[in-house]
SEZAGU-928339 format. One line per field, with one value per residue (C-alpha): residue in three letters; residue number from 1; z, x, y. Coordinates in steps of 0.2 Angstrom, whole numbers, always signed. Each point is the difference from the previous one (the first is absolute). Example, Ala and Ser with C-alpha at 12.3 -4.5 7.8 and 13.67 -1.06 7.14 Angstrom:
2
rest c(Ala:Ser);
nr c(1:2);
up c(+39:-3);
east c(+62:+6);
north c(-22:+17);
//
This chain:
614
rest c(Met:Asp:Arg:Asn:Thr:Phe:Thr:Gly:Leu:Phe:Leu:Met:Leu:Ile:Ile:Ile:Val:Gly:Ser:Val:Phe:Leu:Met:Arg:Pro:Ser:Glu:Glu:Glu:Ile:Lys:Arg:Glu:Gln:Leu:Leu:Gln:Asp:Ser:Ile:Ala:Leu:Ala:Lys:Thr:Lys:Gly:Ala:Asn:Ala:Val:Thr:Asn:Asp:Thr:Thr:Ala:Ile:Ser:Ala:Val:Asp:Ser:Ser:Leu:Ile:Ala:Thr:Ser:Glu:Pro:Asp:Ser:Ile:Ile:Ala:Thr:Gly:Pro:Phe:Gly:Ser:Ser:Lys:Lys:Gly:Thr:Glu:Lys:Leu:Ile:Thr:Leu:Glu:Asn:Glu:Leu:Leu:Lys:Val:Asn:Ile:Ser:Asn:Arg:Gly:Gly:Arg:Ile:Lys:Ser:Val:Glu:Leu:Lys:Asn:Glu:Val:Asp:Tyr:Gln:Gly:Asn:Pro:Leu:Ile:Met:Phe:Asp:Gly:Asp:Asp:Asn:Thr:Phe:Gly:Leu:Gln:Phe:Ser:Thr:Ala:Gly:Glu:Asn:Ile:Asn:Thr:Asn:Asn:Leu:Tyr:Phe:Ala:Gly:Pro:Asp:Gln:Gly:Phe:Ser:Val:Ser:Asp:Ser:Asp:Ser:Ser:Ala:Leu:Thr:Leu:Arg:Leu:Asn:Tyr:Ala:Glu:Gly:Lys:Tyr:Ile:Asp:Tyr:Ile:Tyr:Ser:Leu:Thr:Gly:Asn:Ser:Tyr:Gln:Val:Gly:Phe:Thr:Val:Val:Thr:Lys:Gly:Met:Gln:Asn:Val:Val:Ala:Pro:Ser:Gln:Lys:Gln:Leu:Ile:Leu:Asn:Trp:Asn:Ser:Ser:Leu:Ser:Gln:Lys:Glu:Lys:Asp:Ile:Ala:Asn:Glu:Gln:Arg:Tyr:Ser:Thr:Ala:Tyr:Phe:Arg:Thr:Ala:Glu:Gly:Asp:Val:Glu:Ser:Leu:Ser:Thr:Gly:Lys:Asp:Asp:Gln:Glu:Asp:Ile:Gly:Lys:Thr:Asn:Trp:Val:Thr:Phe:Lys:Gln:His:Phe:Phe:Ser:Asn:Ser:Leu:Ile:Ala:Asp:Gln:Asp:Phe:Ala:Gly:Gly:Thr:Leu:Ala:Val:Asn:Thr:Thr:Thr:Ala:Ala:Asn:Val:Val:Lys:Ser:Phe:Glu:Ala:Asp:Leu:Asn:Leu:Asp:Phe:Ser:Arg:Gln:Asp:Ile:Asn:Thr:Tyr:Pro:Met:Lys:Phe:Phe:Phe:Gly:Pro:Asn:Lys:Tyr:Ser:Ile:Leu:Lys:Asp:Gln:Gly:Tyr:Asp:Phe:Glu:Lys:Gln:Ile:Asp:Leu:Gly:Trp:Gly:Pro:Met:Thr:Trp:Ile:Asn:Arg:Phe:Ile:Thr:Leu:Pro:Val:Phe:Asn:Val:Leu:Glu:Gly:Phe:Asn:Leu:Gly:Tyr:Gly:Ile:Ile:Ile:Leu:Ile:Leu:Thr:Ile:Leu:Leu:Lys:Leu:Val:Leu:Ser:Pro:Leu:Ser:Tyr:Lys:Ser:Tyr:Val:Ser:Met:Ala:Lys:Met:Arg:Val:Leu:Lys:Pro:Glu:Met:Asp:Glu:Ile:Lys:Lys:Lys:Val:Gly:Glu:Asp:Asn:Pro:Thr:Leu:Leu:Gln:Gln:Glu:Tyr:Leu:Lys:Leu:Tyr:Lys:Gln:Ala:Gly:Val:Asn:Pro:Met:Gly:Gly:Cys:Ile:Pro:Met:Ile:Leu:Gln:Met:Pro:Phe:Thr:Ile:Ala:Phe:Phe:Phe:Phe:Phe:Pro:Asn:Leu:Phe:Glu:Leu:Arg:Gly:Glu:Ser:Phe:Leu:Trp:Met:Asn:Asp:Leu:Ser:Thr:Tyr:Asp:Ala:Ile:Val:Thr:Phe:Lys:Pro:Ile:Phe:Gly:Val:Gly:His:Ile:Ser:Leu:Met:Val:Ile:Leu:Met:Thr:Leu:Ala:Thr:Leu:Leu:Ser:Thr:Trp:Tyr:Asn:Asn:Ser:Val:Ser:Gly:Val:Thr:Gly:Gln:Met:Lys:Tyr:Ile:Gly:Tyr:Phe:Met:Pro:Leu:Ile:Phe:Leu:Phe:Val:Leu:Asn:Ser:Tyr:Pro:Ser:Gly:Leu:Thr:Tyr:Tyr:Tyr:Phe:Leu:Ser:Thr:Leu:Phe:Thr:Phe:Gly:Gln:Gln:Phe:Ala:Ile:Arg:Gln:Met:Ile:Asn:Asp:Glu:Lys:Ile:His:Ala:Lys:Leu:Gln:Glu:His:Lys:Lys:Lys:Pro:Glu:Ser:Lys:Lys:Lys:Lys:Ser:Gly:Phe:Gln:Lys:Arg:Met:Glu:Asp:Tyr:Met:Arg:Gln:Gln:Ala:Pro:Ala:Ala:Gln:Thr:Thr:Pro:Lys:Lys:Lys);
nr c(1:2:3:4:5:6:7:8:9:10:11:12:13:14:15:16:17:18:19:20:21:22:23:24:25:26:27:28:29:30:31:32:33:34:35:36:37:38:39:40:41:42:43:44:45:46:47:48:49:50:51:52:53:54:55:56:57:58:59:60:61:62:63:64:65:66:67:68:69:70:71:72:73:74:75:76:77:78:79:80:81:82:83:84:85:86:87:88:89:90:91:92:93:94:95:96:97:98:99:100:101:102:103:104:105:106:107:108:109:110:111:112:113:114:115:116:117:118:119:120:121:122:123:124:125:126:127:128:129:130:131:132:133:134:135:136:137:138:139:140:141:142:143:144:145:146:147:148:149:150:151:152:153:154:155:156:157:158:159:160:161:162:163:164:165:166:167:168:169:170:171:172:173:174:175:176:177:178:179:180:181:182:183:184:185:186:187:188:189:190:191:192:193:194:195:196:197:198:199:200:201:202:203:204:205:206:207:208:209:210:211:212:213:214:215:216:217:218:219:220:221:222:223:224:225:226:227:228:229:230:231:232:233:234:235:236:237:238:239:240:241:242:243:244:245:246:247:248:249:250:251:252:253:254:255:256:257:258:259:260:261:262:263:264:265:266:267:268:269:270:271:272:273:274:275:276:277:278:279:280:281:282:283:284:285:286:287:288:289:290:291:292:293:294:295:296:297:298:299:300:301:302:303:304:305:306:307:308:309:310:311:312:313:314:315:316:317:318:319:320:321:322:323:324:325:326:327:328:329:330:331:332:333:334:335:336:337:338:339:340:341:342:343:344:345:346:347:348:349:350:351:352:353:354:355:356:357:358:359:360:361:362:363:364:365:366:367:368:369:370:371:372:373:374:375:376:377:378:379:380:381:382:383:384:385:386:387:388:389:390:391:392:393:394:395:396:397:398:399:400:401:402:403:404:405:406:407:408:409:410:411:412:413:414:415:416:417:418:419:420:421:422:423:424:425:426:427:428:429:430:431:432:433:434:435:436:437:438:439:440:441:442:443:444:445:446:447:448:449:450:451:452:453:454:455:456:457:458:459:460:461:462:463:464:465:466:467:468:469:470:471:472:473:474:475:476:477:478:479:480:481:482:483:484:485:486:487:488:489:490:491:492:493:494:495:496:497:498:499:500:501:502:503:504:505:506:507:508:509:510:511:512:513:514:515:516:517:518:519:520:521:522:523:524:525:526:527:528:529:530:531:532:533:534:535:536:537:538:539:540:541:542:543:544:545:546:547:548:549:550:551:552:553:554:555:556:557:558:559:560:561:562:563:564:565:566:567:568:569:570:571:572:573:574:575:576:577:578:579:580:581:582:583:584:585:586:587:588:589:590:591:592:593:594:595:596:597:598:599:600:601:602:603:604:605:606:607:608:609:610:611:612:613:614);
up c(-49:-12:-17:+5:+16:-10:-13:+14:+8:-16:-5:+17:-2:-17:+8:+14:-11:-13:+14:+7:-18:-5:+16:+4:+2:-14:+1:+2:+14:+9:-2:+7:+15:+3:+0:+12:+12:-1:+3:+16:+6:-4:+9:+16:+1:+8:-12:-15:-9:+4:-15:-8:-16:-4:-15:+4:+14:-12:-4:+18:+0:+5:-12:-2:-10:-13:-17:-10:-19:-8:-18:-5:+13:-4:-18:+4:+12:-4:+11:+19:-5:+16:+11:-7:+11:+18:+17:+10:+17:+12:+9:+15:+6:+17:+11:+15:-12:-16:-5:-19:-10:-16:-14:-11:-14:-7:+14:+7:+17:+1:+17:+13:+18:+12:+17:+11:-9:-2:-12:+5:+5:+11:-12:-5:-12:-17:-12:-15:-4:-14:-19:-4:+5:-13:-2:-13:-14:-18:-16:-16:-6:-14:-6:+16:+13:+18:+16:+15:+11:-8:+1:+14:+8:+8:+18:+18:+9:+16:+4:+15:+15:+6:+15:+6:-11:-8:-19:-12:-19:-12:-19:-12:-17:-17:-11:-19:-3:+7:+4:-5:+14:+10:+19:+12:+16:+16:+16:+17:+15:+18:+5:-17:-12:-15:-10:-11:-18:-13:-18:-9:-18:-5:-18:-6:-12:-15:+7:+1:-17:-8:-3:+18:+10:+16:+11:+6:+19:+1:+17:+3:+17:+6:+18:+11:+13:+17:+7:+6:-13:-18:-8:+11:-2:-19:+2:+6:-10:-16:-9:+4:-8:+2:-15:-3:+3:+18:-2:+8:-11:+1:-11:+3:+16:-7:-16:-11:-6:-10:-3:-10:+12:-5:+10:+17:+17:+8:-2:+13:+1:+14:+10:+14:+14:-9:-15:-11:-9:-11:+0:-14:+6:-18:-5:-12:-18:-2:-2:+4:+16:+2:+14:-2:+12:-3:+4:+9:+17:+14:-13:+3:-17:-12:-5:-15:-4:-15:+4:-12:+4:-12:-7:-6:-12:+13:+9:+17:+4:+18:+6:+18:+8:+16:+5:+14:+9:+14:+9:-6:+16:-3:+11:-8:-18:+4:+7:-17:-9:-18:+5:+4:+13:-14:-4:+15:-5:+12:-11:-12:+1:+17:+8:-4:+9:+15:+2:-4:+11:+13:+3:-3:+12:+13:-2:+2:+16:+8:-6:+10:+16:-3:+0:-8:-18:+6:+13:-13:-12:+14:+5:-18:-2:+16:-6:-17:+8:+11:-14:-10:+14:-5:-17:+7:+12:-14:-11:+14:+4:-18:-1:+16:-8:-15:+12:+9:-17:-6:+6:-9:-16:+1:+0:-15:-9:+4:-6:-16:-5:-7:-19:-1:+7:-5:+9:+15:+1:-1:+15:+9:-4:+7:+16:+1:-3:+13:+13:-4:-4:-13:-6:-5:+18:+5:-15:-2:+17:-4:-17:+8:+11:-14:-6:+18:+0:-18:+5:+13:-13:-9:+16:+10:-15:-5:+18:+1:+19:+2:-9:+12:+15:+11:+10:+10:-12:-15:-3:-14:-2:-18:-6:+3:+17:-6:+13:-12:-16:-13:-19:-10:-6:-13:+5:+19:+11:+17:+12:+9:+18:+0:-16:+9:+15:-12:-9:+15:+7:-16:-1:+18:-4:-16:+11:+12:-13:-9:+17:+5:-18:-4:-17:-9:-16:-10:+8:+16:-7:-11:+15:+4:-17:+2:+15:-8:-15:+10:+9:-16:-7:+16:+5:-7:+5:+14:+17:+5:-12:+5:+18:-3:-9:+14:+13:-11:-1:+19:+3:-13:+8:+17:-6:-8:+16:+11:-12:+0:+18:-1:-14:+5:-15:+8:+2:-18:-6:+10:-8:-17:+3:+7:-16:-10:+8:-5:-14:-17:-1:+15:-5:-7:-15:-2:-17:-2:+2:-12:-13:+3:-1:-17:-6:+5:-7:-17:+2:+5:-18:-6:+15:-3:-18:+4:+2:+15:-2:+2);
east c(-275:-13:+2:-9:+11:+16:-6:-3:+16:+10:-9:+4:+18:+1:-8:+12:+16:-7:-3:+17:+8:-11:+0:+19:+8:+10:+19:-4:-12:+13:+13:-12:-4:+18:+4:-14:+6:+18:-7:-10:+16:+10:-12:+2:+18:+5:+8:-6:-5:+16:+6:+17:+9:+2:-11:-1:-12:-13:-6:-5:-17:-18:-10:-13:+14:+2:-9:-7:+3:-15:+5:-18:-4:+16:-5:-18:+3:+18:+16:-3:-19:-3:+7:-11:-15:-1:-5:+11:+6:+13:+14:+7:+18:+4:+15:+2:+1:-10:-17:+2:-16:+4:-13:-1:-5:+16:+10:+4:+0:-16:+2:+12:-3:+14:-6:+9:-6:-16:-5:-4:-18:+6:-5:+12:+13:-3:+15:-11:-16:-13:+0:+8:+16:+7:+15:+4:+11:-3:+5:-7:-4:-10:-4:-8:+7:+0:-1:+0:-8:-17:+3:-4:+14:-2:+6:-4:-16:+9:+14:+11:+7:+18:+9:+17:+13:-13:-3:-12:-5:-13:-1:-14:+1:-7:-2:+2:+1:+8:+18:-3:-4:+5:+3:-1:+8:-3:+10:-1:+11:-5:+3:+5:-7:+6:-11:+10:-6:+7:-6:+3:-4:+0:-1:-5:+14:-11:-15:+6:+1:+17:+3:-2:+17:-7:-15:-8:-5:-13:-4:-13:-6:-11:+5:-13:+2:+8:+4:-12:+7:-1:+8:+15:+0:+1:+15:+10:-7:+9:+8:+18:+12:+18:+11:+12:+14:-7:-8:-17:-10:-18:-14:-7:-10:-8:-7:-5:+16:+5:+18:+8:+11:+15:+6:-8:+2:-17:-14:-11:-17:+3:-12:+5:+2:-2:+7:-5:+16:+5:+18:+8:+14:+6:-5:-14:+6:-7:-18:-10:-6:-14:-9:-16:-11:-18:-16:-7:-6:+12:+13:+18:+7:+0:+16:+4:+16:+3:+15:+9:+6:+12:-8:+11:-6:+2:-11:+1:+3:+0:-2:+3:-6:-7:-13:+3:-16:+5:+2:+13:+9:+19:+6:-13:+4:+19:-2:-8:+16:+1:+2:-19:+3:+5:-19:-1:+3:+12:+5:+13:+19:+6:-18:+0:+16:-5:-16:+7:+16:-4:-19:-6:+13:-3:-19:+2:+10:-13:-14:+9:-4:-19:-3:-15:+3:-4:+13:+13:-3:+2:+17:+5:-3:+10:+15:+0:+0:+14:+10:-3:+2:+18:-6:-15:+11:+12:-14:-7:+17:+2:-17:+4:+15:-10:-12:+12:+8:-17:+1:+17:-8:-14:+12:+10:-17:-5:+17:+2:-19:-10:+3:+17:-2:+17:+9:-11:+4:+19:-2:-9:+14:+13:-10:-2:+19:+5:-12:+5:-18:-6:-17:-4:+6:-18:-7:+13:-4:-18:+3:+10:-15:-13:+4:-5:-16:-5:+5:-14:-12:+3:+2:-16:-13:+8:+2:-11:+2:-10:-15:-15:+10:-8:+8:-10:-15:+8:-8:+12:+17:+1:-14:-7:-9:-16:-9:-12:-7:-11:-5:+17:+4:+14:+4:+1:-13:+8:+11:+14:+3:+19:+2:-8:+11:+16:-5:-3:+17:+9:-8:+6:+17:+0:-6:+14:+13:-5:+0:+17:+8:-7:-6:-10:-9:-7:+11:-9:-16:+6:+4:-19:-6:+9:-9:-17:+5:+5:-17:-8:+13:+2:-18:-2:+17:+2:-2:+17:+9:-9:+3:+18:+1:-10:+12:+15:-6:-3:+17:+8:-9:+7:+17:+0:-7:+13:+14:-6:+2:+17:+6:+3:-1:+11:+14:-2:+0:+16:+9:-5:+7:+16:+2:-1:+15:+11:+12:-7:+14:-6:-18:-6:-12:-13:-2:-17:+9:+13:-12:-11:+15:+5:-18:-1:+17:-7:-16:+9:+4:-18:-7:+12:-6:-18:-8:-10:-19:-6);
north c(-480:+2:+9:+16:+2:-3:+13:+13:-2:+1:+16:+8:-5:+9:+15:+1:-3:+13:+13:-2:+2:+14:+10:-1:+17:+7:+4:+18:-3:-11:+14:+13:-11:-4:+19:+3:-13:+7:+18:-6:-9:+16:+12:-11:+4:+16:+13:-10:+16:+10:+10:-5:+5:-18:-3:-19:+5:+6:-18:-2:+10:-2:-11:+14:+10:-14:+3:-14:+1:+9:+4:+2:+12:+10:+1:+4:+14:+6:-1:-2:-3:-10:+14:+14:-4:-4:+6:+11:-6:+8:-9:+9:+0:+7:+4:+12:+15:-3:-8:-3:-5:-9:-3:-15:+13:+5:-9:+17:+9:+8:+9:+3:+5:+7:-8:+13:+16:+10:+13:+18:-5:-15:-13:-15:+6:-8:+3:-3:-10:-3:-3:+17:-9:-12:-11:-12:-7:+6:-9:-6:-18:-7:+18:+5:+12:-8:+9:-12:+12:-5:-19:-12:-9:-17:-2:-5:+7:+4:+11:+0:+10:+1:+8:+3:-10:-11:+1:-8:+1:-3:-2:+6:-7:+6:-15:+0:-18:-15:+4:+18:+13:+16:-2:+15:-6:+11:-2:+9:+0:+5:+18:+6:+14:-10:-12:-12:-2:-11:-2:-17:-4:-18:-6:+17:+2:-4:+8:+18:+8:-4:+19:+4:+1:+7:-2:+16:+0:+13:+8:+13:+7:+14:+4:+7:+14:-5:+17:+15:+12:-8:+15:-2:-19:+3:+12:-14:-15:-6:-15:-4:-13:-6:-2:-14:+12:+3:+17:+4:+11:+6:+8:+17:+3:+16:-5:-16:-8:-15:-7:-14:-9:-11:-16:+2:-8:+5:+12:+8:+8:+11:+10:+12:-12:-17:-9:-15:-7:-14:-6:-11:-11:-1:+18:+6:+2:+17:+7:+16:+8:+13:+9:+11:+10:-5:+9:-16:+3:-5:-6:+8:-5:-14:-10:-11:-11:-10:-11:-11:-18:-8:-16:-14:-14:-14:-11:+9:+18:+6:+18:+2:+17:+6:+13:+13:+7:+11:+17:+13:+0:+3:-15:-12:+5:-2:-17:-6:+4:+6:+18:+1:+14:+12:+1:+11:+18:+7:+15:+4:+4:+3:-1:-19:-3:+10:-10:-17:+1:+13:+3:-18:-8:+13:-2:-19:+2:+11:-12:-14:+10:-3:+19:+7:+7:+17:+0:-8:+15:+12:-9:+0:+19:+3:-10:+8:+17:-4:-7:+16:+12:+5:+5:+9:+10:+5:+6:+10:+8:+5:+7:+10:+7:+6:+8:+10:+6:+6:+18:+2:-8:+12:+14:-6:-2:+18:+6:-10:+0:-14:+4:-8:-17:-6:+14:-3:-19:+5:+11:-14:-12:+12:+1:-19:-1:+12:-7:-18:-5:-13:+5:-18:-6:-2:-8:-14:-9:+1:-8:-14:-3:-1:-18:-6:+10:-6:-18:-1:+6:-17:-10:+2:-1:-17:-7:-15:-1:+16:-8:-1:+6:+14:+14:+13:+5:-7:-17:-5:+8:-7:+12:+17:+5:+9:+10:+7:-8:+8:-1:+1:+18:-1:-17:+4:-8:+0:+10:-8:+6:-4:+9:+16:-2:-2:+16:+10:-6:+5:+17:+3:-5:+11:+15:-3:-1:+16:+9:-5:+1:+17:-6:+14:+3:-15:-12:+3:-7:-14:-11:+0:-6:-17:-6:+5:-10:-15:+1:-6:-11:-10:-1:-18:-6:-13:+8:-9:+11:+17:-5:-1:+17:+7:-6:+5:+18:+1:-7:+12:+15:-6:-2:+18:+7:-8:+5:+17:+1:-6:+12:+18:+12:+13:-13:-5:+18:+3:-15:+6:+17:-8:-10:+16:+6:-15:+2:-6:-13:-8:-1:-17:+1:-13:-9:+9:+17:-4:-5:+15:+12:-7:+1:+18:+4:-6:+10:+17:+6:-3:+9:+15:+2:-2:+18:+4:+2:+18);
//
């Protein structure tokens, strides 16, 4: 080997050895490659991404979530400097009921579609969508206020689809520095309206400002119109929350409202027939809740919640939560637990119990026969009238007694005169006592029936099952059935056919009652005003409700007509006259008569000293 060849080979050896030494990977690059391989192996294992509360599972994550130490970048651009710019991408999670789009910008749920529902125009029902809806953690660090809604999270490019009992999860990470980050972990199970959501902070104990004891979870949402009548939808839309004591409370539905809330289990942005809820497994530590009506087109209301999360100065903090996106159907809400069903307004006082324990169970039984909802409302009306028929009969008999006594009452009025009302009432009471008539006997049965009538006023407008269901000419029993539409006059832009039929039926019933009761004077005409008032009040209410009132009025009229045929005024008059002949000791006094006699006895001296008008 000559000298030149040896020199060449020696130089090549130096170059090779030098290249191996100079180009060898750093310890950090070796670590990143190892994590990448571990992540790939983990992804091949079924259920590798399942969410658990065990914080040891946090270390097993995709290498794309790992941050390299970039102190110069942090100093130059501020906290989370590398996460302030990026390109938005959407990750889709799906099951049989939901399609959830998650944005890497803010790591938030950007839109939710309910697969089995449509809006009033027949389009896919989107719970919320767009940049007007925000969701993020707020805290201070290094003199800067951070809102994670504006930062870009690292995570996978692809989502997943699950069905039946399958479940899966994904993690989005907001990097601060190596070993310091915030994870959003989303999970989804097949055939569920719930989306699991867990927030994990790692190594943030010295990042969050020392004076800050809590993180603020800010959630804003502008919910778009989903029903035909936006004014009616606004009437039933507001924010609900459940206190740590288990009480379900709500903000005002009729005006803009804001409330400071204490320790809270869940909050809901509720529209008429759909709800967006956030549930905390460990309760929120307080916050504020607000709801506002906006002037934006097709926006029902805007909602905002600032919810406090207690922040401990430790390496890892975990906040397990879950979202609920679904319909306000009583059975579905009840299945979620947490008293969710109490968001449905079934009335107050006795009306709530009537609807919850009588009307709803009967409705569910009838629904099980696969009957149309128009037929179900018809059967409910018949059942209600049958149950209340004894009270209706008693009321009518009492009215008949007053009717046959009217000639005698007119004679007393003619004899005593109208200028001494106290004496006139005393004479009337004597007549009632002699005949054994309770003047309130017709009112009491009617009052007892009122809670059932009012209960249905709450039941049908809040009944999700009627949404989109048709009957006869009514295309949707959950809203009005307009036969004429026009430019709004005093806020009225349509005429509902069922309300017209209901009004006509009520006027007919009023006319019949006046004719058989012998009512005269102003009382004769007052009964005609109420149906006309309801003509305007109920014009925009659901046709399912006005259909019930129409049926109820028709059946009431039928009952009155049938009872009228069974009752003989001459026989009633004869019984009253016979009662007059009984000794006073054998006549029973009603509580009303006793109270009225005591009252009249107290008023008698004053009436005697009052001079008559000349």
